[in-house]
N, C-alpha and C positions, 0 to 999 in steps of 0.2 A: 470614485462610487457608493456610495451606502446604499444596500440589498436586505432590508429585513423587513422578509415578506411572514404571513404564516405559512406554515408548510408539518404535517404527522410526520416527517422524516428527522423533525427537526425538533429544539428543547428549544431556548430562549439564547441559543447562537446568535452573538451577533454578526454581520456579514459585509462584503463588500466583497466591490466586483474589479476583476485585472481584465482590461480590454488587449487584444491581441488577434494580430489581419487577420484569425479564421472562427472568432467569435468571444466573446467575455471567460471567463475565469471567474465562479463562485469560489470564493477565499471567506473560512471564517476565521475571526481573527477574536483573541480572547486573550482578558489575562494584566497588568501592567503597562504600561506605553513605554516605562522606559527600565522592564527587569527584558533579562538577556530573552533574543527573541531563542521558538525552541519548530523548527518548519514537521509537519507528521504528512508523509505523504501514508497513503492510502494503495490497496489490491487493486486489481484488473478486475472486469468482467462489472460481473452484478456488484459491487458496494461505492462507500459513500467515503468524506470524509464525517462523516454520524457515524457512519457504520462500523467501522472498525475502532469509532478514536471516541465513542458514543462517553465512554467511562471516565478517556485519562487526556481529553480537552480542560474540563473543571478541573479535574485534579490540580493536572504540571496551571491551569490559569492560575494561580493563589501566588505562587510568583515565577510566570512565567511571560514572554508572547507571546501567547502559540497563535501559530498561521496552519493553519489542515483546509489545503487548497480541495474541493472535487473533481479530478483528471474533466480531460473533452469528453462531454460526449456522456455522463455518471454526472450523478448528483441534479449537484442544478446546474451545472455548466452546458448545456443542454442546447442552446445554437452555436455550429460547431461548424464549417466545413473543409472538410478534406480530411485526410488522415492524419490521426494522431501518434502516429511512430515515436522510436525513439527519441530519434535526432529533435520535435515535434516534445515530445513530453521533458526532452532538457533545458529548452528553452524553454519548456512553464514551467521550471521549479527555479528557474536563474530570473524570470523578471518574477517572480511570485518575493524571488528575495530581495532582491533590489529593486521593491517598494517596501517592502514592510523588514528591514534586518539592510540597518547603514551597517553591522559590520560578520562576520564570522557568525554563522548559524546550529547550532547543535541542529540535528535534525535526523529522525526519527522512522524508518518508514515499513512498510506491510509486504512482502508480494511483491509484486509491479512494485509498488512504492519503493521495499526495501533492494532493490536493483535500484530504483534510481540515483536512491540514497548513491548507494556506493561508486556508482555511477559519478555523482556530484566531487564528491571526493575523492574521484581522479581526476577526470573533469579540470573540474577548481578549488585545490587540492585550500585554498585562504576563503570561501563562501565555508568549511564545514570547519567548522572547535570541535567535534564531537557528532558520533555515532551508532545508536542502534538500527538493527538487521534482525525483521526478522520472518523468521524461514522467507530467506530473499531469493528471489526471480535470477534471469543474467547471470545463474554459477551453472547449470545444470547440462546437459546432459545423456541420450537417447539410447538405446542399444538402435543398430541400421532399419530394422525393419518396424519398426515402432516408429522412431524419428519417422516417416513417409507416414505412416494412416496417421501422425500428431499431423504433418504438412500437411498430405491432404483433407484432412480434417480441417483446418481452418483455411483452405483455400474451398473450401464445399456450402457451400450457404443452408443446401438442406440441414451437414450435419451441425453448420457453428448457428445455422440461426432459426428454424425453421422448429430441428426437433427442441432446442431448451427452449426457445417459446413453448412448447405442450405445456410446461409445467405453470403457464403465468394463467396467474387463478386460478391454479386447483391445489388448495396447503396443505394435504398430503402429501404430493410430490411436492410441494417443495422444503415440506419438511423432512422426505428422509433424502433430499440432495443435500440440504444442510447439513443432520446427521452423515451422509459417509462420507460426503465431500469437505467438512472443515471444523469439523469437531471428533475425536473422541472419547468423547468425558461430561457428565453434567454442566447444566448449563443452567446459569441461577434464574435466568431469566430470556429463556428459551421460548418463550411466548412470543415476546415482546420483539425477539430476532426476528423471525417470524413475521409477522406485523409491517417491518421497515423493508426487509426483503422484495414480501409481498409488492411495498410501496414501492419498490425505487425497478425494479418486473413493468411496473405495470406503465414507469409514465418511461423509462429506458429501452425494456426487453431485459432480453434471459440472454444474452449472446456473447463475447466473450469481445475484451478489448481488438482495438489494434494492434496494440503496442503487443498482448501476448500473440496476436496473428503472427505479425510483419515480422517477429524473434526469430522466428525456426522458417529455416529456407529446405531447401529441396532436399540438401546432402550437409549441412548441421547448420547452428545454431546462429543464427546470424545478429543477431544479440550476446554477447558469450566473455564478460568483462574478466574470468579465471585468469588466463596469462597477464595482468595489470593489476591485480591483487593488491602486489606486494609492492604497490606504487606509495599504497594510503597510506598518508604519517600520521592520524591526527589516534588519540587515544577514541574503540574500538567493541562495541557487545557487537553480538550475537546472543540471539536467541528463541529458538527453535522445538518446535513441537516432535517431541520423540515416536509418535503416533503419526503421524500427517503424513498421506495420502500424495501430497500434492509437491512437495516437494520435500526427499529423501535428507531422514536425516544426515546418512551418510556424506551428501555434497556440503550441506551449511560446513558441517566438522572439519570440510578440509580445507573450502574456501575461510574459517577460522583461523586454523594453519595458519595460511598464507597471509595473512592479512599478521605486517608484525604486531607482536604484544598485545591484540586480540582476544578478550577472552571469551569462551562458548558458555551458556546457559539450557540444560539440555532438557525441558520439563519436560517426563516422565510422565505417560497417562491424556495426554495434549494433541490434539488436532494444528490444523491450520492458521487458527484462526485465535491467537491467543490475545488477546484484548482482551475479543464476549466473551471467553470459553472460561478465563478468569480473570477476573477488573483487575481484582485487588492486590494480587501477589502480583499478573504483565508488571505496574504499574509502578508498585514499589520497585521491580529490577529497579526499568527503566527511568526513576526520578535518583533511588539511589548512583544508581548512574551517571546520569547530570548534574547531578548538586553536588560528585567531590569531588577533591581538593584536584587542580592542574599538578599534573608527574612532571 
């Protein structure tokens, strides 16, 4: 189904809808139809395809078939029934690939999307030609007390939804949250980022995603890809902000070492949201890796 409406969170990106049993996914599709497909997977919580990939989509669409979905309950994929946990997001990735990529795709993911990028390469290696994992989740562990505190937070409506929701409509609080959690340096279009974050919060709230909340169990992580990273056989690039407070750089460094022949780029002075802090630099790193000759 074609989906093209005016929305302040979008540029002029073309959208399609992919139907799932729980609801519809809104998917940006740009670039030449016969060009190599690249799937972009954004983060969880207050994020969306346009928030994470606003600058990367038009750059890659010059010579790629760019496919960028809004995860369930995010962006314009809002009509969704049920919990969008790890297994559900895996089905979403496969459904989108089935619809728009006839063969292996290049996959780029950030945070939650980084976890799903790695997971797809592990579970369905025939679907991934090469991958870029930016500050990926799914490779984390925490000290026992911290772990239990995070698990309780994930189960608490007050801590996980009510208190974050107090930011909605308060630009000063949103700016402080974004600077503290997502960036570690200057951002050229910071005001635009805040406008987009506030618009997303107004529509979909400010709580963590279902994936984030269900990926952690009471004693251990429910989603831990580290034991299987060695199974990834495609070319892989890890990008990590050296000052990321969400994904400790040491975790990404260890993950990159676990994937055979993977490369790592550690970006000094950068936080979690790499593609919005330095879109030109990150875009160049991604493009160079995706388009280099096969080994």
